[in-house]
C-alpha positions as CSV (number, residue, x, y, z in Angstrom):
1,M,-39.5,-3.3,-11.5
2,S,-37.9,-5.0,-8.1
3,S,-40.3,-4.5,-5.1
4,A,-37.0,-2.2,-3.8
5,L,-37.9,0.5,-6.0
6,L,-40.8,0.0,-4.0
7,D,-40.6,-0.5,-0.5
8,K,-38.3,1.0,0.8
9,T,-37.6,5.1,1.8
10,L,-34.9,6.8,-0.5
11,G,-32.7,9.9,2.1
12,I,-30.9,12.1,-0.1
13,I,-28.6,14.4,1.6
14,G,-29.2,17.9,-0.1
15,G,-32.3,19.7,-1.7
16,G,-30.7,21.2,-4.6
17,Q,-30.7,21.7,-8.3
18,L,-29.1,17.6,-8.0
19,G,-31.3,16.4,-6.1
20,K,-35.0,18.5,-8.0
21,M,-33.7,16.1,-10.9
22,L,-32.3,13.3,-9.0
23,L,-36.4,13.4,-7.5
24,S,-37.7,14.3,-10.7
25,E,-36.8,10.4,-11.2
26,C,-37.4,9.0,-8.5
27,N,-41.5,10.4,-8.6
28,K,-41.6,9.1,-12.4
29,M,-41.2,5.6,-10.7
30,N,-43.1,7.0,-7.3
31,I,-40.2,6.0,-5.4
32,K,-40.8,7.4,-1.4
33,T,-38.6,10.0,-0.5
34,H,-37.1,11.9,2.0
35,I,-35.0,15.3,1.4
36,L,-33.0,17.1,4.2
37,D,-31.4,20.8,3.4
38,L,-30.3,24.2,4.1
39,N,-32.9,26.5,2.9
40,E,-35.9,25.8,4.2
41,D,-37.1,27.3,0.4
42,S,-35.3,24.5,-1.0
43,P,-36.4,23.7,-5.2
44,C,-37.3,19.7,-3.8
45,K,-39.4,20.6,-1.0
46,K,-43.0,20.2,-3.0
47,M,-41.7,18.0,-4.2
48,T,-40.4,15.0,-1.9
49,N,-43.2,12.7,0.2
50,K,-41.3,14.1,3.3
51,F,-38.8,17.5,3.7
52,Y,-36.3,18.5,7.3
53,C,-35.1,22.1,7.4
54,G,-31.8,21.5,9.1
55,D,-27.7,21.5,9.0
56,F,-26.2,18.4,7.1
57,K,-22.8,18.8,9.1
58,D,-24.6,18.5,12.3
59,F,-24.2,14.7,13.7
60,D,-27.7,13.9,14.9
61,T,-29.9,15.9,12.5
62,V,-28.1,13.5,10.0
63,L,-29.2,10.8,12.0
64,S,-32.4,11.3,13.1
65,F,-32.4,12.1,9.3
66,G,-31.3,9.2,7.9
67,K,-33.3,6.9,10.4
68,E,-36.5,7.7,8.5
69,C,-35.0,6.4,5.4
70,D,-34.4,2.3,4.7
71,L,-31.9,3.7,2.1
72,I,-28.9,7.1,1.6
73,T,-27.6,9.1,-0.4
74,F,-27.0,12.5,-1.5
75,E,-26.0,15.0,-4.6
76,I,-23.5,17.6,-1.9
77,E,-20.1,16.8,-0.2
78,H,-20.5,18.7,3.4
79,I,-22.2,15.7,5.4
80,N,-21.3,14.4,8.7
81,V,-20.0,11.7,7.5
82,D,-19.8,10.2,11.1
83,A,-23.3,9.8,11.0
84,L,-23.7,8.4,8.0
85,E,-20.9,6.1,9.6
86,K,-23.1,5.6,13.0
87,L,-26.4,5.1,10.4
88,E,-24.9,2.2,8.5
89,N,-24.4,0.4,11.6
90,L,-27.7,0.6,13.0
91,G,-28.3,-1.7,9.2
92,K,-29.0,1.7,6.7
93,E,-28.0,1.5,3.3
94,V,-25.7,4.3,2.2
95,Y,-24.5,4.5,-1.6
96,P,-22.1,6.3,-1.2
97,S,-20.8,4.7,2.2
98,S,-19.0,6.4,4.2
99,K,-16.1,4.7,3.8
100,T,-16.0,6.6,0.5
101,L,-17.3,9.5,1.1
102,R,-14.7,10.1,4.3
103,I,-11.6,9.9,1.6
104,I,-13.1,12.5,-1.4
105,Q,-14.6,14.9,1.2
106,D,-10.6,15.4,1.6
107,K,-8.7,16.9,-0.9
108,N,-4.7,15.7,1.0
109,R,-6.7,11.9,1.1
110,Q,-8.2,11.9,-2.1
111,K,-4.9,12.9,-3.2
112,S,-2.9,10.3,-2.0
113,F,-5.2,7.7,-2.1
114,F,-4.7,8.6,-5.7
115,R,-0.9,8.5,-5.3
116,D,-1.5,4.8,-3.2
117,Y,-3.3,3.4,-6.1
118,D,-0.9,4.5,-8.7
119,I,-3.8,7.0,-10.5
120,P,-2.2,9.7,-12.6
121,T,-2.6,13.5,-11.0
122,A,-0.9,16.3,-10.5
123,N,1.9,15.9,-7.3
124,F,1.5,18.2,-4.3
125,K,2.0,19.1,-0.5
126,Y,-0.6,18.7,2.4
127,F,0.1,21.7,5.0
128,K,-1.7,21.9,7.9
129,N,-2.0,25.9,8.1
130,I,-0.5,29.6,7.0
131,E,2.6,29.7,9.3
132,D,3.0,25.8,7.8
133,L,3.2,27.2,3.9
134,S,4.6,30.6,4.5
135,K,7.9,28.3,6.5
136,S,8.1,26.5,2.8
137,I,7.5,29.4,0.4
138,D,10.4,30.9,2.8
139,N,13.1,28.0,2.9
140,N,12.1,27.9,-1.3
141,K,10.4,24.4,-0.8
142,I,6.9,26.6,-3.4
143,K,7.6,26.6,-6.8
144,F,4.9,29.6,-8.5
145,P,3.1,29.8,-10.1
146,C,1.0,26.9,-8.2
147,V,-2.6,26.3,-7.3
148,W,-3.8,26.5,-4.2
149,K,-7.2,23.7,-2.5
150,K,-8.7,24.2,0.8
151,T,-8.5,20.4,2.0
152,K,-12.6,20.9,3.2
153,F,-15.5,22.3,2.5
154,G,-14.7,23.9,-1.6
155,Y,-17.1,23.8,-4.4
156,D,-17.8,25.3,-7.8
157,G,-14.4,27.0,-8.1
158,F,-14.9,28.6,-4.4
159,G,-12.1,27.1,-2.3
160,V,-9.8,27.2,-4.9
161,K,-6.7,30.3,-5.9
162,I,-4.1,30.2,-8.1
163,L,-0.6,31.6,-6.2
164,K,1.7,33.7,-8.9
165,S,3.9,35.0,-6.4
166,A,4.4,34.8,-2.2
167,K,2.1,37.9,-2.5
168,D,-0.3,35.8,-3.2
169,T,-0.6,34.3,0.1
170,I,-1.4,37.6,2.3
171,N,-5.5,36.6,2.3
172,L,-5.9,33.2,2.1
173,P,-7.8,31.2,5.0
174,D,-6.6,30.0,7.8
175,T,-6.9,26.5,7.6
176,E,-5.6,23.2,5.1
177,M,-4.1,23.0,2.5
178,I,-2.7,21.5,-0.2
179,I,-1.3,23.4,-2.5
180,E,-0.5,21.6,-6.3
181,D,2.1,21.4,-9.3
182,L,0.4,24.6,-11.8
183,I,0.0,22.2,-15.3
184,P,-0.2,23.6,-18.4
185,F,-3.7,20.8,-19.6
186,E,-4.9,21.9,-23.0
187,K,-8.0,20.6,-22.6
188,E,-10.2,19.6,-19.4
189,L,-12.4,16.5,-18.6
190,S,-14.8,14.8,-17.5
191,V,-16.8,11.1,-17.2
192,I,-19.1,9.9,-15.8
193,V,-18.7,6.2,-14.2
194,A,-22.1,4.4,-12.4
195,R,-21.3,1.1,-10.4
196,N,-23.6,-0.7,-7.9
197,P,-23.4,-2.9,-5.0
198,D,-22.6,-5.9,-7.5
199,G,-20.3,-4.8,-9.6
200,E,-21.8,-3.9,-12.8
201,I,-20.7,-0.7,-13.8
202,K,-21.2,1.7,-16.9
203,C,-19.5,4.9,-18.5
204,F,-20.6,7.4,-20.1
205,K,-19.4,9.2,-22.5
206,T,-15.7,11.6,-21.7
207,V,-16.8,14.9,-21.7
208,E,-14.7,18.5,-22.2
209,M,-15.5,21.4,-20.0
210,E,-14.9,24.7,-21.0
211,F,-13.9,26.9,-17.9
212,N,-15.4,31.2,-17.2
213,V,-11.5,31.9,-17.1
214,D,-13.1,35.3,-13.9
215,S,-14.8,32.5,-11.7
216,N,-13.2,29.6,-13.0
217,Q,-16.4,27.7,-13.5
218,V,-17.7,25.3,-16.2
219,E,-18.7,28.0,-19.4
220,F,-19.7,25.0,-21.6
221,V,-19.3,21.5,-21.5
222,I,-19.1,19.1,-24.8
223,S,-20.2,15.8,-25.2
224,P,-18.7,12.9,-26.6
225,A,-14.9,15.8,-26.4
226,K,-13.0,16.0,-29.4
227,I,-10.5,13.7,-29.0
228,S,-7.8,10.6,-30.0
229,E,-9.8,7.0,-29.1
230,K,-6.9,7.1,-27.5
231,V,-6.9,9.2,-24.7
232,D,-10.7,8.5,-24.7
233,K,-10.1,5.6,-23.6
234,M,-7.6,6.5,-21.5
235,A,-10.1,7.9,-19.9
236,Q,-13.1,6.3,-19.0
237,E,-10.4,3.5,-18.4
238,L,-8.7,5.1,-15.6
239,A,-13.1,5.8,-14.2
240,I,-13.8,2.5,-13.8
241,K,-10.0,2.1,-12.1
242,L,-10.7,4.5,-10.0
243,S,-15.4,3.2,-8.9
244,K,-14.0,0.1,-8.7
245,S,-10.7,1.5,-6.5
246,L,-12.8,3.4,-3.9
247,K,-15.8,0.7,-4.0
248,C,-17.5,3.7,-4.9
249,V,-21.5,2.0,-5.3
250,G,-23.4,5.5,-7.5
251,L,-22.4,8.0,-9.6
252,L,-18.5,8.7,-9.5
253,A,-17.8,12.4,-12.1
254,V,-13.9,12.1,-12.3
255,E,-12.4,15.4,-13.8
256,M,-8.7,15.4,-15.8
257,F,-6.4,17.9,-17.1
258,L,-5.6,16.0,-20.1
259,H,-1.8,17.2,-21.4
260,N,1.1,16.1,-24.3
261,E,-1.8,12.7,-24.6
262,T,-1.0,11.2,-21.4
263,I,-4.1,12.4,-18.4
264,L,-4.0,13.4,-14.5
265,I,-6.5,12.7,-12.7
266,N,-7.7,16.6,-11.0
267,E,-10.4,15.4,-8.6
268,V,-13.3,13.1,-7.7
269,A,-17.8,13.6,-6.9
270,P,-19.0,11.1,-5.4
271,R,-22.8,12.2,-6.8
272,P,-24.3,13.9,-10.4
273,H,-22.4,16.7,-11.3
274,N,-22.8,19.3,-13.5
275,S,-20.5,17.8,-16.7
276,G,-23.1,14.7,-17.0
277,H,-26.7,17.2,-17.1
278,L,-26.6,16.8,-20.5
279,S,-27.0,12.8,-20.1
280,I,-30.5,14.4,-19.8
281,E,-31.1,14.7,-23.0
282,T,-28.8,12.7,-24.2
283,C,-29.0,9.9,-23.2
284,K,-32.3,6.5,-23.3
285,T,-30.3,6.3,-19.2
286,S,-29.8,10.3,-17.2
287,Q,-26.9,10.3,-14.7
288,F,-29.3,10.4,-12.7
289,Q,-32.3,7.5,-13.5
290,Q,-28.2,4.9,-13.9
291,H,-27.6,7.3,-9.7
292,I,-31.5,5.4,-8.6
293,R,-30.6,1.6,-10.8
294,S,-27.2,2.1,-9.3
295,V,-27.9,2.2,-4.9
296,F,-30.6,-0.2,-6.4
297,N,-28.8,-2.8,-7.5
298,L,-30.5,-2.7,-10.6
299,K,-29.5,-3.4,-14.1
300,L,-27.2,0.0,-15.0
301,G,-28.5,2.0,-18.4
302,N,-27.9,3.1,-21.5
303,T,-25.7,5.1,-21.9
304,E,-24.7,6.5,-25.7
305,H,-25.9,8.9,-27.3
306,D,-25.4,9.7,-31.0
307,G,-24.4,13.7,-32.4
308,H,-23.0,15.8,-30.7
309,A,-24.5,17.5,-27.3
310,I,-23.5,21.0,-25.3
311,M,-24.7,22.0,-22.5
312,L,-24.3,25.5,-20.8
313,N,-24.9,26.5,-17.2
314,L,-27.1,30.0,-16.4
315,V,-25.2,31.1,-13.2
316,G,-26.6,35.2,-12.0
317,D,-25.1,37.5,-12.9
318,E,-21.7,39.7,-11.3
319,N,-23.0,42.9,-9.9
320,Y,-26.6,41.2,-8.9
321,S,-27.9,39.9,-5.7
322,G,-31.4,38.6,-4.5
323,E,-34.4,38.4,-5.9
324,V,-34.1,36.9,-9.4
325,L,-35.0,37.9,-12.4
326,Y,-34.5,36.7,-16.0
327,E,-34.4,38.4,-19.0
328,N,-34.8,36.7,-22.2
329,L,-35.0,33.3,-20.8
330,D,-37.1,33.5,-24.7
331,T,-34.1,33.4,-27.2
332,V,-34.0,29.8,-25.7
333,F,-37.1,28.1,-28.1
334,K,-35.9,29.6,-30.7
335,I,-33.0,27.8,-31.4
336,Q,-33.6,24.2,-31.8
337,N,-32.4,21.3,-30.2
338,A,-33.0,23.8,-27.6
339,N,-33.6,23.0,-24.0
340,L,-34.3,25.4,-21.1
341,H,-33.7,24.0,-17.4
342,I,-34.3,26.1,-14.6
343,Y,-34.1,25.7,-11.5
344,G,-36.3,27.2,-9.1
345,K,-34.0,29.0,-6.7
346,N,-36.0,32.2,-5.8
347,E,-31.9,34.7,-5.1
348,T,-28.7,34.7,-6.5
349,R,-25.9,36.0,-6.2
350,P,-22.7,36.4,-8.7
351,N,-22.1,32.6,-9.9
352,R,-24.6,31.6,-8.3
353,K,-25.8,28.3,-10.7
354,M,-30.2,28.9,-11.5
355,G,-29.9,26.7,-14.7
356,H,-29.2,24.9,-17.5
357,I,-29.3,25.4,-20.9
358,T,-29.0,21.9,-23.6
359,I,-28.3,22.0,-26.8
360,I,-27.9,19.3,-29.2
361,C,-27.1,19.3,-32.3
362,N,-25.4,17.6,-35.4
363,N,-22.8,20.2,-36.6
364,F,-20.6,21.2,-33.8
365,D,-19.8,24.1,-34.9
366,E,-23.6,25.3,-35.5
367,G,-24.1,24.2,-32.0
368,Y,-21.8,25.6,-30.5
369,Q,-23.3,28.8,-32.1
370,S,-26.4,29.1,-31.1
371,A,-25.0,28.0,-27.4
372,K,-22.3,31.6,-27.6
373,L,-25.7,33.2,-28.3
374,L,-28.2,32.4,-25.7
375,K,-24.8,32.6,-23.5
376,S,-24.6,36.7,-23.9
377,K,-28.2,37.1,-24.4
378,I,-29.5,35.5,-20.8
379,K,-29.3,37.4,-18.1
380,I,-29.7,36.7,-14.5
381,K,-30.6,39.2,-12.4
382,S,-31.4,40.9,-9.7
383,K,-35.5,42.4,-8.8
């Protein structure tokens, strides 16, 4: 093992479930860690060597945090990128880099990058505010239905909306935005690709995501995706091309639309991702360990797996907010090869991610039915 793992302090910005699962891997190897998070009751607080409560959008907070670390990474994109750039100028290692994050943070920059590097994606237009959009609508330059996205700070279905007509723009926030063509896709896919500073690069299997129509959140993740070898190869090659083009060190989650045996890139995330959680049980190297390997410039691990895996997200039920109450969790242990993860969040709210379950199976249909059963039985409410 490289002494770099033990000699350096790793700072992780963000202390939610992704940070918690990164810390699980760090703690296996006795890596010294610091965590910065907004929430004083972060799930990571008791798992790290040093915990800082603060706003990662604040320049001075991020700068002060990073100065005490040797290497900085993150589990969330909504960070003051100027502070990360300053830390790099001070000699700190930041992975992915501030330059990579600056592109990805802003959906207009991100989509423009795709276009500039010949990455297939849906057609889009940028608007600086609602007035700018309204003028285009009045001049019949917007084709409905279409997709509205905030350029910054959207997540888990928030900041994204399908516009069926001009009436749907009435309650939109007055912010920078892009309008995308609505793609009639057959499947939504994801590939998680890892790259280290030496340029070694490796993908996890292409997975298929099933979304909840009402919340626009991922409900099930299926690995491997039920797609042709041609599409699978195309998806993997595009993920690798994007990682190289962005010079991304660490993980890059690439979300894609499959349409008529072709692929369009939807969005990317430079961090561990919900679509990779099943790698904890299915792969010899989970996405979280792979991220640690990447940023410490170690040889990347084995990402293959046999059989099928199905991951289902556990989210807060509608109409419940407050101190969390779980119902029927014991149902998980009645199903063979079902693995429960509870994130340790004290407060629930509608559609908040509170945990997940991964089912490992040889017979996909049986595993999928088990996943559907658990989804219907487990309830996440408030006390």
